[in-house]
N, C-alpha and C positions, 0 to 999 in steps of 0.2 A: 333586440334591434326592433325598430320601429317601423311598421307596416304601411306604407303612402297610402297603397288601394284601401285601407279601410277606414280612412278620413270621408266624413260625409257630405252632402253640403247642407248649409243652415237652415232651409226650408224644407218643411214635412221628414222632421228626422222619424225614421223606424226604427225603435231602440232593438225591437222582437226581432225583425227580420236582420238586423246587422249582429247580434248575439249571436244567430245559427250559424254565421259566414267562422265564427269567432274561432281557435284552436281550443282542444279541451284540455291543453298542458298550464304549465305557470306560468305569468307574467304580471304585467301593471298596464293598468287602463287609468286614461286621462281624460276627463269629460272638459267639454266650452261650450259657453253659451252664443247665441247669435251674434254676437260682439267679437267670438274668440276669447272671452274671458275664461280663464282655467278655473273650475268649478271643483272640481272632485280630483282627487289621486288617489286608486286602492291597488292592493294587491290581490291575487288569488291562487289558489294553486292549480283553480281548473277555470279560466278566463269563460269558456264559453257559459258553461255553467253560474258563476258569478255574477256576469254582465247581466244575462237575463232576469237574474229573480227582481232586480230594480224596474222590469216591465213586465212581470209580470201580475196576475190578476190580486193576489194577495194581500192584506190590508198592510199599511206601513204607517211610521208616524209620521209627523208633519215636518220635518224637516225634510226629510228622503222626498216627501210627496212636492212639496216647496222646488226641490234641488231639479226632481224630474221631471217638473214643467218648463224649465230652461235649457234643458240639454239639447243640444243642433247638432253635436259634432262629438263621436269617441275616438279616440287613438291610442292603441295599444302597444306594447314593447314585450316582447314574448325572451321569457329568461330560460335558461336553464333546470331552474329550481327554483323552490318556493324560496327557502334562502338567501337566493339572488335577488328574488322578486322583492323581499325585505328589505335591501340594503338599498334596492334601486327607488323603492317606492317612498323612504324617506329622504332620499336624495331631491327627488322631484318635488317633495314638501316643502323641503326648506328652500329650494332654491325658486319655488312658483308662487309658496304662500297660499293653496287654494282656498273658496271663499268658504268651503263646505267640512273643510278640514279639522282638527283639533292642532292650534299653532302652538310651538315652545316659542312664546315670544322671547329671545334673550339674544337681543343684539349685541351686547357687550361681547368681546374678545378674552377668554381665559386668561390668567395670570400663570407664568411660570417659573421655576428656576431653570438658567441658564449656564452652561458652563462656556466658557470659548477656548474650547479644544483645541483649535487654530492657531495657538500661543503655545510657546516652550513652557510658559507658566499660567496657565489657563487660570479667568479670574471667573467668579460666581458672582451672578447678578439679578436681580429683574426682569423678566420680560413680558411683553404684550406685543401683539401682531405677528407676523409673518416669520418666516424660520429661515437660518442661511443653514446651507450643510453644513459649513465646516464649523460647524456648535452642536454643544448636547444641551438636551433640555427637557427635564423634569417636570412633570405635570399632566393636564393641568391643576391647579388646585381650585378650590373655592373660594377665594378671594385672596385679595391685596394684602391683607395684614399678616395671613397662613403664609404665606409665598415669605415676607421680610422675616416671619418671625423664625422660617427654617432657615433665613439666609443668614441669621441674627445666630442662631445654634450654629451652624456649619465655620462659623468665623470664629467663635469663642470654644469649638471644641476640635477643628483642625485647619484653624489659620490661615485660611486660604484669602487670596487678593481679590476685593472688590471694587480696584479704582480701573479707571478708563485705561486704552492701551497706551494713548499719546502721554496721560500723566505718568506713568508708570514709566514710558520709553527716557523721561526727562529727569527722574531723579537721581538727584548726587547723594542723599543721604536719608534712611530710612522715614516715613513719615508718620503721624501720632498713630497709625491704626499699629503699628510695632508698638509705640509706645506703651499703650493700654494692650498690649497682648492679643493682638485680634490679626497678625499678619507675621508672618517670618520672615518679612522684606527682601522679597525674591529682588527687586528692582536693585538692591546695591549689594547684590551678592551673598546674605546671611542667611542660603539655603541654598545646596545645591537643585540642579535639575531633578534628579534622581531621589534628591528627599521630598521633594515639592509634589511628584510624583504621586509619591506613597501618601501623603498626606490628602490627594485628590484622589485617590482610591479608597481609603477610608470614609471620606464623605460622601463619595457616590454609594458604598454599601450601605451608611447611615440613610440615606436618603432613599435609599430603597427596603429600607427595615428588618437589615441584616445585624443591627447593634451586637448580637453575642458574638459575630464575627469577626467587627471590629475588635472588641474586648479582645478576643484571645490575640489575635495579631501584633496587638498592646502589650498584650502580657509578657509574649514572647522579644519585643524587642526592651522591654524593662527589662528581663531577665538576662538578657545579652547586655548591654548597658554596663548594669550593674556587676556582669562579670569580668568586663574589661574596667571596671573600679571607673565608671564613669558615672558618677552618682548624681549627677546634677540633672544629665537627661535622662536616667532614669526616674527621678523626681517628678519630672516634668511627663514621662507616659503615666508614672504613679496617678498624679493630676487630673490628666485624660480621661480613664481609667474611673476613676472616682466619678468624674461628672456625668460622662456614661451612663453609669450604674444609679446616680442620682432621677438621669432622664429618664429613665428603664420605670425607676418606681411611683416616677410622679407622673408622668404621660401616658403609659400603657395602660391601654382598655382593659376591663381584667375579663378574666379566661382566654387567651390567647395572644397571639402576636400575629395575626392575619391581616389580608386586604378585603377590606368590603365596604359597599356604601349600604345603607339604610335610607329607602325612601317611603314618606308617607304622603298620602294624598287626603287634604280635606276639602271639607265644603260646606259652603255658607250660603243659601237659597240659590244664584245662579254664578256665583264667585267658586273658583277652585283654585287650591294652594299647592304645590307640593313641594317636602322638603326632604333637600338631600344633604345626608351626613357621611362624611368622604373619612373612611380608617386607613390609613398605608400603615402596615408594617405595627401594628398595634398602637400606632398615634396616630390620637383625632386631629384631621386637618382641617377641621370646622365644620358649616353648615351653611346652605344656600336655601335661597328662597327662590320660586317661581310660578308666575301665575299663567297657566295657560289659557289662551283666548279661542272665541268659538268653540265653547265646550259644552254650550245650550242644548240637549236635547242627547247626547252622550252619557251614557253609565258612566262609574266611579273605574271600571277596569279599563272600557274603552278610550278613555282619557289616559290611564297608565300606560295603555299598549301604544296610545301614540307618543306620550313622552319618553316612553322607554328607548323605541324607534330612532325619534328625532338626538335627545339629549348623548346616547353611545354610536352615534351616526359622526362624531368627531373627536373621537377618546374609547381606549381601547376601556373594556369591563373589567372590575377586578374578579376575584377565584369565586366571590361569593356575592349575591344582590339579596339584599331581607328589604320585601316590597307589602305593601299595607292590602293590596287586594290581588285573588289571584289571576290570572292570566289565562284566556281558553288557549291558546297558543304559547304555552311558558315551554314546552319541549323544542318548539322553532326559533325561540328567541336562546335560548341555550346553546344550541348548534350553533346558530349564527353568531353570537359573541365568543366562543369558543374557536372557532374558526378564525375571527377577526385576532384576537389577542395570542393563540397558539398554546392557550393551557384549558385545562378544564372550568367551566362556568356554571355555577350552581343558583338557580334563584329559587326562595323560600319563601313563602305568604304564610305558614304558620308556624313562626319559630316559638322555640319556648326557652325558656329560664333567661338569662341575662339577655340574649338578643330578642324576646319580646320585651324586655324594658326598654331597649333600647329602641324600637320600632314603636313603644307608647309614646317617648319621650320627642321622637320624631313628630309623631300626629299632633303631640299639643303644641311644639314649634309651630308645624305648619295650621291650625287653627289660630294660634296666636298671631301669626303671621298673616294672615286674611281680616283676621279685626282690625289689623292696626292697619291694615290695606283701605277697606273700606270703610273706618270710623271717619266721619268728614269732621270732628273734631279733632285730629290726629294736626294740627297746625305746623309743630315740628318738623313733623315726617315732609309734608310740601313744601317746606322751606329746604329743608337740607335734600330734595331732589329737584327743584328748581334751581338751586345753588350747581348741580352736579350737572344737569342741563346746559346751563348757564357758562359754565365751565368746560364743559365737552369733558368732564368726568367718566368713568365704564360705569362707577357705581358711585352711589351718593354716599360722602363721606362718615365714615362711625365718629371720627374726633377731631375736633378742629382747634389748632395752638394760634394763641393770636400774642405778638410780643410789642410792645411801648417802650421808650425810653423817655422820663421825666429827669429834670435838672434845674436851677435855675440859676443863669451864667454861667453853664457849666459847670457850675460846683454842686460838691453831694448828688453825686448821677445813679439814679434808679432804674432799671427797667422791670419791667411788671413779665411773665409770662400766665394767661388764662387758658384753660380748657372748657370747651364743652364739648355735646353730643348732644343726641336727640331729646335728650332727659334734660337738656340745658347746662348750666355752668355746672364742673365738678373742681368742687373748689379745695379738696382733700390735694388735688394736681396741681394749685397754682404755686407759684416761685417767684419770689423777687430775689434782686440780684445786686448789692449794694456793687458798682462799677469807679474803676480807677485805673491808672495806670497810662494815659495816653492824654492830648490834647484836651483841654477844658472845651466844651461845647463841639467833640465833635462827633457829632451825631451815629456817622456810617463806621467808626472806630467803637461807638458805643455797641452799636446792632450787631457789629462783628462777632465783639466778647461775649455780650448774651447768648447769642447761638453759640459759638464755641462751647461754653459753660455747661449750657443746656444739653446739646446732641452728645458731647462726649462723655458727660455723667450718664446720659440714659443708656449708652452702648456699655460703656464699662457696668452697670448694674441691672442689664436687662430690661427697662425699662419699655413701659408703652412708650411707641411711637408713635404720633399723628399721621390720621389720612390728609390733612391741608395744613397749611401754615401759613398765613397771616402776619406780616409785618404793618406798622403803620406806616406809610410814607410814600415815598413816590418810588421813581427809579433808581436811585441813588441806593435807599436799603433794600431794594427788591434784588439790584446787583450784588450787593454785599451776601443777600441771603443764599443766593445760587452760588457763590464762592464758596462757604462755608459749608453750605450741604454735599457739594461738589468736593471736598477735603475730606469731609466725614463720610463719605462712599453713601450719602443718603439722595441722589440727585432724583432719584425718582418718585420722591414726596411732592405732588403739585407744591406749588408756592404762587402766592400773590401779595401784592401791595395795596394799601389801598389808602389813598390820596385824599386830602380834603376837596371840596368841589369849589363853585362859585362861592363868595362871600360866606364862606365855611358852612353854608345849610345842609342841614343835615337831611339825609335822602339824596344828595348829587355828588357823592361821592364818586371817585375815578376809581375802578380797578384796573391795577398794573399788572399784568401777565410778562413772563419771561421768553412765552411762546405766541402765535398769530391765536388773535386777532390782534395780541398788545395793549388792549386798552379796551373796557367794557364801562357805561354807566348806564347801569339798569332804570335806572330813577326809583323816586319813592313809591311809586306804584307796585315795586314790584315787592313780593315776599322774600325772598333770598335777599335783597337789600336791606328789609327790616332787621334779617339774620346778621349779616356781616356790621351793622350798626350796634346792635347787641353785644356784639364779642369784641369789636374797635372800643367802644365805649366803658365795658366793662375792665378792658387793659389798659383802658385809660384811667378811671379810679383807682385801682389797683395800683399804678406807677404811680399816681401823683398821692395817694397815700403812703406810698414807703417813702417817696421823698421828702415831705412835709415831716412824718416820723424823724427820717433821716437828719433832717434840718434843725428840727425843733431840738433833738438830744447834744447835735453838735454847740448848739448855742448854750443850755444850758452847761454841757460839761465843760466846755472852752472857759468857763468861769471858776464854776466850782472844783472841777477836776483838779484843777490847777493850785488849791491853794491847800498846803500842807497840813495835814491833820484831818483833814475832810473828807471820809472815803463814803464808802456807797453805804452804808447805813445811816451815818451822820447826814449823807446828802438828800437821802429819800426822807429823813426826819424834819430838815427843814422847809423841802418842797409841799410836803405834806400839809405842814403847820400852818404854813402862810399860803399855802392855794398857787404856789408857783415860784417862778423865778424874780418878777415883778413884784412882790410880797417880800420877798428877800432882803431885796435894794432896798424895800420903803422902812425896814425893820430897823431901829436904833440898837446900843449894844445890849442894852437892860434887857429888852425881848427877848434877841441870840441867843444871850447867856442864859435866858431861863428854860432853853429845850433840853432835854435830858442830852447828857452825853459831851455838852458844848460847856467849857467853864467861862469864865469872861477871857483871859488872855486870848483862847480861840476864838470868840466872838468880836474880840478887837481887828482880831486877824481879818477875820471873814467880813466885816466893816470896811474896812482898808482897803483889800481887794475890792470888792464893790462899787466904791465912791473914789479910786485915786485917779 
């Protein structure tokens, strides 16, 4: 509770006199300058002793001296224990952002796996932002990609639905997810509520790291089904068991299956980076880098102390924390984290064996992240960061996929998909699609087909999903993309259309968005605009090259392939010898019959077919 009598006037503040009036118990103190701006928030087991230390005669570092010179008032809040003071201190730091505290600049909301338990057949989905009481949330996860990977695994292993409730309630027949064996189609009664509840319970156990318990449950079901001679159902359980065992072999970290966070701090000059690697149930959920601000003048241990308090103020700590620097108040942190998570939390700063290797890896990653951030030559990173800012994304996209369609008057339509990451084009993941089955020249239908084919296949093969999707075109193409991704259960992936600008001038493109502000024109001065141009132009080039190849192939085949006796080998020999179809057309019967494998009778047939 705050003591209003302990506020002092802004002029002639006497810190020593003020400190003598304070309690000797635990609490939190808040320092302000003459304008009332918060300078610093701290905690103490003994408020009187701690606050008086700022005003005694002992020498202090420059940062503290500058801060003390500006203090014009102090407020305190008494607490029942030092642990409670630690929690309150971090709440104040996060809300007030004091000038002299180390701050965890992390404005991004964290992604979660959400289970809509307010529905008879709960869905699994990606979630950011506020939480509803009627739903269950698992996480938070270190990145959006780790959430999507987990959802992808859950759908593959346990067949939970991920469609919106409105879509679910209007189904008359199973959708694509059922056909590719990612859902049991509860929308049309293909599975009972009880059976679906069993699927959900298995999924929850898996997400909580209890894979072996899930396997035991599935084994019992498999044996029961086999005993009833339901061999097809028993085979399905067997396949689930095999998938889970493969997952354990592939993803479980060595030497255990516990929950832990590995936290390493790296410093280069005045810049600091902290890497967090999260492991849950023995499965690595990925890593995330943080760059605390206002760290100048603080030791590495002090920065890590501030980071831990702020980082775990919004999440439960796992049972084990491996940190790169020892803490002065390690026991206090263990007690606080234990009380909040209701399980024993152990902090270790001198790990051995494989845990030491994990910590060294986290340290190397932190140094790499710091060098990447501080390097002025990292143009691509700046482009991706600016793109994220313009599109109001929670984090810079790791990969971008762009689609373009090319045809000539609606014929021989080819679509391209190119993939970019911060290092540039990822050509091994480029794809071309020959499109047909719709009205020639219908660009919307073409875009629908390529997106369906692309993301249905990625889901079937557990492929890498992008963090941002671009389509070449305006509102029409974007609307098609929104519909397709919604049908595929991928509506959480950001989308953008790239429409040509005035007079098709490069750099003046319009970015068309499905949500507010709906349209952006960054202009030619924007580095993010340069990135989008590069990606869009590469998709355009790749589509045109595919279309030209298909058109040329069709031109050649339409003539030579229809001639009886001219197979692939003879066709290749003709085109190679005469340098193409035009050379074959100009050749006489004698010249044609001189090609190995072509007699005079066949030469006459070829000549006639080309000159009829």
